[in-house]
N, C-alpha and C positions, 0 to 999 in steps of 0.2 A: 528430534531436532528440526523437524519440518524439512528435511533434506532428501533429495533423491541421490543416493550414493552409488558410486562406481565400485565394482567388486574389488578393485585393488587398493582401496583406501583402508588404512589401518586404524585401530582404536587410538584415541588421543590421550596424551598425557601433557601436563603443563610443563613447559620447558622454555629454554631460551636458545635461539639459533645462533651459531657463531657469526661474528662479524665477517663480512665478505670483502675481498679486494675488488673494487669496482673501477672499471675504466671510465675516465672522463674525457670529454672533448678537450683538446689542448687549449681551446679558447674559453673554456668554462671558468667562471669566477668561483672563488672559494666560498662555500656557504656553510651553514651549520648542519648540513646533512651528515649523519654519523657514519658515513662510509669512508674508509681511508682513501685519500685522493691518489690516483695513479695516472700519470700522464698518458694521454692517448697518443700512441706512436704513429708513424707514417703508415698510410694505407698500403695495401699490397698491390695497388695499381689496377685493380679490377674496376672497370666502369660498369654501368648498368647492363651492358651487353655481356659482361663476363660473369654475372651473378646468376647461377642456376636456381630455378625455383624450387625443385624438389631433389631429394636424395643426396645433393651435394651442398647443402646449405652451410655446413661448417666450413670455416676458412682454414688456412694452412695449419693453424694450431690445433685443429681437430675439435674445436668447440664452436657451438652455435652462438652467434652474437645477438643479444637481445638489446635493442635500442629502447631507452625510456625517454621519450620525447614529450615530456609534460612539464608544467611549471614546478619549480623547485619546492614550493610550498606543498604540493601534492606528493612529491617524492619523499619528503621528510615526515609525512604522517605515519603513525605507528603501523597501521595495517599494510601499507605499501612496503615499509622497511621489512616487516616480518616475512612477507611473501617473497620479496626479492632475495632475502637472505636464504630462505629455504630453496629457492630455485638454484642459487649458486652452490648450495651444499651438495646438490646432486653430482657436481663435477662435470656437467655436460655443457654448461653455458658460461658465457662472459656477459656481464651486465654493463652496458654503456649508457651513462647518464649524460644527456646532452647539456643541460644547464640553461638557465634563463638567458644568458648573454648570447649563446649560440642560437637559441630559438628565436630570440627577438631581433638580434642585430646582424648575424652572419647570413650570407646567401646560402641557399639550400645546397649548392654545388660543393660547399666546404663542410657540410654537415657530415658526421661520421657515417661510415657504411655499417649496415647491420643486416642480419638475415630475417629477424622478426622484430616488429615494431609495436610498442605500447604507446599510443597517442590518444588523448581525449581532451575535449574542451573544458576550460575553466576560465574564470575572469581574467581578461587580458591575454588570452591564448590566441595566437594567429592560426586559426584553423585552416584558412585557405592556403597559407604557406606550407603547413604540414601536409596538406593534400597534394601540393605540387611536388614535394619531396617524395611522397609515396609513389606518384606517377613516374618520377625520374628513376628511383632506385628499386621499385617493385618488391619491397619486403613483404613478408606475411604479416597481415594486420590482425591483431586480436579483436579490436573494435574497428569496423569500417568507418571512414571519416565522413563521407558524403551524407549518410543518414543523420549525422549529428546536428546538421542544420535544422532538421525537423524539430529537434528537442527544444529549440528556442521559441517555438510558436505552439501554444497549447491547443489551438484549434486544429493545427496540422497533426499534432500527436493523436488527437481523438479521431480524426478522419482516417489516419493510417491504422490505428487500432481496429476500427470498424471494418476496414478492408480485409483484415486478417481474422475476422470473427471474434475479436476480443470484446467482451461486454464493457460498455462505458455508461455512466449515468446519462439520463435524458438531458440534452443541453441545446442551447441556441447561442449564436454569436452576434455581438453588436460591435460593428467597426465604425470608428469616427476618424475623420481626417484631421479634425482640430477639436480642442476642448469645447464642450457645451454645444456641439453641433446638433441641430434638431433633425431627427430621423422620423420619416413618416411611417416606418414599420415598427417603431418602438412606442409602446404605451405603458405608462406607470400609474397605478392606482394604489390606494392605501395598503391593500393586502395581496396584490398580485401585479405582475408585469406581463405584457404580451409582446412577443417578438415574431414578426412574420405570421401572426395569427396563432402562435403557440403560446398557451398561457402557463405561467409558472406561479403557483400560489406560494406564499410564505409558509414555512421557512424555505428559502432557496439560497444557493451559494453564488457568489460573484468572484471570478478569478480574472486577473489581468491576462490578456493574450500573451504578453511577454513572459516567456518561461523563466526568466531570471528575476522577475518581480514576484516576491513571495507574500505580498500583503493581500490576503484573501479575506473577504467579508461574508458573514452569514446574517441575513435579515429575517427577523421574527415577526409573526402575525400579531395583530392587535389583540386577539383573544388570548394570547399568551403574554401580553404586556408590551409587545413591540420591542423596538430597539435593534441594535446591530452589534455583532461580536466580530472583532478584528483578529485574524490569525496571522502570526508572523514568525520569522526565525527566532529561536530562543534567545532571550535577553535576560541574563541572570537566571532566575527561577520562574520566569513568565514566558508564556507562548501565545497568550491571547488576552484581550481586554474587551469588556462589554461597555457599550455606550447606549444607555436607555433612550437618549433624546434623538438619536439618529434614525430616521425612518426612510429617507430617500436614497436611492442608489447613486453611485458615482457617475458623473458625466464628463470626466476630464480625459477620457481615453477609450480604448477598445477593450471589451471584456467578454468573457464567456459566462453565461448564466446556466446553472444546472440545478436539478432537484436535490434537495437535502436528503442524504441517505442515513437513516438511523443505524448506528453500529454498536450500540450498547456501551459506548464510552471507550472503545479501543480502536487503534489504527494498526494495520498489519503492513510491515515493510518486508519486501521480498528481494533477495539478492541472487542473481544467477551467475554461474560460471559455465558458459556453454549451455546448449539447450537441454542437457541431461541432468543438470544439477540446480537445485533451488533451495536456499536457506531462508526461513521466514521467522520474523520476530514481531511480537505485539508490544505496543506501548500505550500508555494512557493518552487518549485523544485530547488535543488542545481545546476541543469544543466543550469539555466537561467543566473546568473552572479556570483554565489557563495556568495552573500551577504545575511546574515540571517536577515529576518524582525523580529524586536522585538517590544513589546509594551512598555508602560511607566514603567512597572515593570521589564523590562529586559528579559521577557520570549518570546519565539518564537511565532509569530502570527499564529494561526490556526483557521480555520473556520469549524463549523459543516456542514456536507453535508448529503443529503438524498441518501440512497442506492437504486438502482433499484431492482426489484424482482430477477433478475438474480444474482446480486451482493450479495443479502441476502442469496441466496442459496449457493453461493461460500463461504461466511462466515461460514455457517452451515457445509459445506463439509470440510473446513479447520479444524474447531474445532473437527470434528469427525475423520478425517483422522489421526491426530496426538494425539487424545485423550487428548487434552489440553482444559479444560473448559475455563480457563482464558488465552486468546491467542491474540497476536497482529500480524498483517501481513500488507505488503505493496501492494497496488493495483494500477495498471497503467490503466488509462482510455485513450484509444486512438481510432483514427478513421482512419483505413487503409482500405478504401472501405466500411466498416461497423463499427459502434460503438461497441467496445468490451472492456472488462476489463480483465486484466491478473494479476495473482499473481506473483510478482518477488522476494519476500522474506517472510519468516515466522520467527518470533522472539521468539515465546513461551510466557511465562508469561510477560504481559505488562499491564499497567494501563494508563488511561487518566489522564492528569494533569490539575488541577485547574477547575474541573467541579463538583459542588456540586450535580447536578442532576445525574451524572454518579455514584458518591459515594453512593447516596441513592439507585439507582437501583442495584448496585453491592452488597450492603449489603443485600437487600431484596432477590435477586436471590440466593446468597450464603446461606442465612438462609434457604431458601426453599430446596436447595440441601442437607444441613446437616440434616434437620428434615426429609426429605423424606427417607434418608438413615438410620438414627439412631432412629428416633421417629416419624414415619408417623402418628401415632394415635393421636398425640398432635398438629399437624400442624393446625394453624389458621391464617387467614389473619388479620394483625393488623388494628385496627380502625384508628390509627394514628401512625406516626413514632415517637418512644419514645425519640429520641435525639433532637427533635425540641425544641428550646427555643426562647423566645421573644427577639427581637433585639432592641437596643435603637433606638427610632424614629429619623430620620434625621430632621434638623430644618424645612424644608418645610413640612414634615409630621406632625410635632408638631403643626405648625401654622394651617394646614388644620384640624387637629383633634380638636384643640381648637375652631375653628370656628363652627365645627359641633357638639360640645359638647361631644366629645368622647375621651377626654384626659385620658390617662392611659390604654386604651384598645389596646392590642398589635395588630399590623397589619402585614400582610405578605408582604414582598417585592416582586416585580414582576421581571421577567426575560425576556429580549428581545430575541425572538426566530428568527425573520427574519424581513427584510425590503423589501417591495414590491414597485417597482418604475415602472412607465410607461414613457418611453422616446421615443421621436420621432425625427428622423433626419431631416435635411433640405430638401428642394425640390431637387430631383435628376432626371436625365434622366431615362427612363424605363430600366430595366434589360432585356437583350436579350440572346438568346441561339442559337448556331449552332451545329447540330449533323451530323456526317458523318462516314461512315465505311471506314477504311483504311486497305490496304493490302500491302502497299509499305514497303519494307525491311528497308529502312532508318528510317521510323517513328516507325516501330516495335522495331528496335534496340534502338531507343531513349526511348521508353517506358520501355524496360528492363534495360536501364541505370539508370533510376530514380525510379524503383520499386524494386531495390535490386537483379535484375536478376531472379525474380520469375515468372514462366510462368502464374500463375493464379492471380497474384496481380495487382491491378490497380496503375497507377502513377498519381500524382497530380503535375502539373507544375504551380508554383506561383512566384518563385524568378526571378529576372532579367536574371540571367545566364541560367536558365531552359527555359524561354520564348525565349531568344535569340537563343538557340539551335534549338528550334522548328521553329522559323522564318527562320533561315538559311536553314533548311531542306525543308520548303515549298517553299522558293525561288528557290531551285534547282529543285523541283518536278513540279512547276507550272511556265511556261514561262509567261512573261507579255502579249505577243500577243496571242490571241485566234487562235486555229488551223484552224477552218473553214472547216475542212474536212467533206465531205458528209457521209463518212463511220462511223463517230462517232455516237454512239447511244445516245438516250436522257439521259440515266443513266450516261454515261461517261461525257457528257456535264454538267449535273447537279453536278456531283462529282467535276469536274474541277472548276466550279463556286464557289462551297462551299470552296474549297481549296484557291481560290483567295480571298474569303471573310475572311477566317482565316488570310491570309497574310496581308490583308488590315487592319484588326483590330489590329494585332500585330505591324504593322508599324505606327499606329496612334500616333501622338505626337512626334515621332522621338526618344523616349527613353521610358524605362519602369520605371514607378513610380506609387505609390498608390496601391490600392487593387481592382481595377475595372476590371481586366483581369485575368482569370485563366483557365486552361485546364485540363480535365480529360481524361486519356487514359485507357479504360477498355477492356481487352482481351475477345473475344467472341468465337473464334474458335482456335483449336490447331492442330498441326501435330507432328508426331514422326519422328525424324531423328537420324542417328547413332551418338553416342558420339564421341568427338574428340579423345578419348583414344582408340576407336575401340571396346570397350566392351559394348555391349548392346545399347539401344536407350534412348533418352531423349525427353521430350515433350517441344515444343516451340510454341508460339502463331503465328498463320497464318493470323488472322484477329482481328481487335480491333475496338471499338467504340470511336471516338473522340468527346468530348463535350467541346465546347468553350463557356464560360460565360463572358459577358462583359456588360458595361453600369453601371448605378448607379452613374454617375458623377454629382457632384453638379451643378445645373443650375445657371444662373446669379442671379436669385432671391434667390436661396438657399445660395449663398455665403454671401448675406446680411442679412439673417435671423439669429437671435440670439437665 
């Protein structure tokens, strides 16, 4: 499931947790939150000086009070309900929901007392007010409040991630004090922009600095047809739209520009519950075609994925960097010469939707957090999860039980974790490879054209347009007739023969189709030359390794195999 599990977590079954009696602030308005309303009684008179931080967190009733100081819309969402119900089922906690009226209108001095506090920002939430309450009452915070200000500014998020060694895409920031402000460090051309001398070739991504603005643009190069794709929060079954006529970037505000990271059509969402647990899910990227894949229940289709050890460490670092125990972030898995993962967004408090296993894990881990902080002397690992109840047997189960003489004995339902398939393709021609070192300026410039102008990055040529550019270059560099000069060394002759072989493979079939030809260009040596501006030097590749891979075409027998 892509999770790092604690040893006390038990296998999951699909179930429903019992409804919990939740204490409400006496000033809280009635809402549609499905918890039975219980009046919040008079406080026990303890002020901030009377609230012990550890070992005596539970008040006179013997239970630890968990304050839920978030907007009611967030309390009533299904994941929050599921987890709060499970926490209450342990019998060690009282859940106190503050309510919108208390949060927005009442002074913090009259807010309910609690031992542990769940508080996080959402639209309309008074974060500064909640911060003052935490200073006054000093409860244990699941998510620290001060770092949540960072999440409102994408540039600060990236800066903070870099401080903790978390990989982020290459980026640059453009700040404008008013719309259409001219900036001397910003240059825009047809297929690239330059910010403080750093060049971003299309395709590149444009994100608003404001973390609450989710209108993100991707600009495409002219050789791919140009245009712009707008990504946005899901509207119906759409998550992006393509505008072929838009070529210029926005100039109405402040933006982050970053290199476009190819991910193979998927995005990975990661959800932490403390630094030791991370759940990951993959979904279809909105970059693909903008159509949201939904299941029969109308929910977006997501698939659990396994995180690599490096990605698990990234999750731990993100959780600790922002001091957000419950935290969601977006991970880009891409292969630009080497497989790496990059964090492109941090969302703060986020829950997985529709995963009973995740709800079980979250409740167990949060319980451990609360008891470790407030009553470590009473912490025990539960023999079973208290909210588990028997489910009605399905017809097929009932028949099976009746045949086995076990009618009436509750059975646990099973959860499909993965499907393993072994698939073989049809007979194909052998795959072959040609390697040669190149120093010709024309081929080196071609590599820079398709690797974003980066001196140390490799280029992968797969599309018909890219391979055609390479074929044109090899035709110029290699004449069809062999020179036959006696002065030619064996190395020169071998190099020319390899270039002819590259040309022959690229010319095969008369057109480019299928996936059986691709070329990698990897820089291997570099030289320093003066910059065009005359200020200082820049590094450029002087030699590269070309690797042509071809073959793997279906044979005559392979075409007939089913």
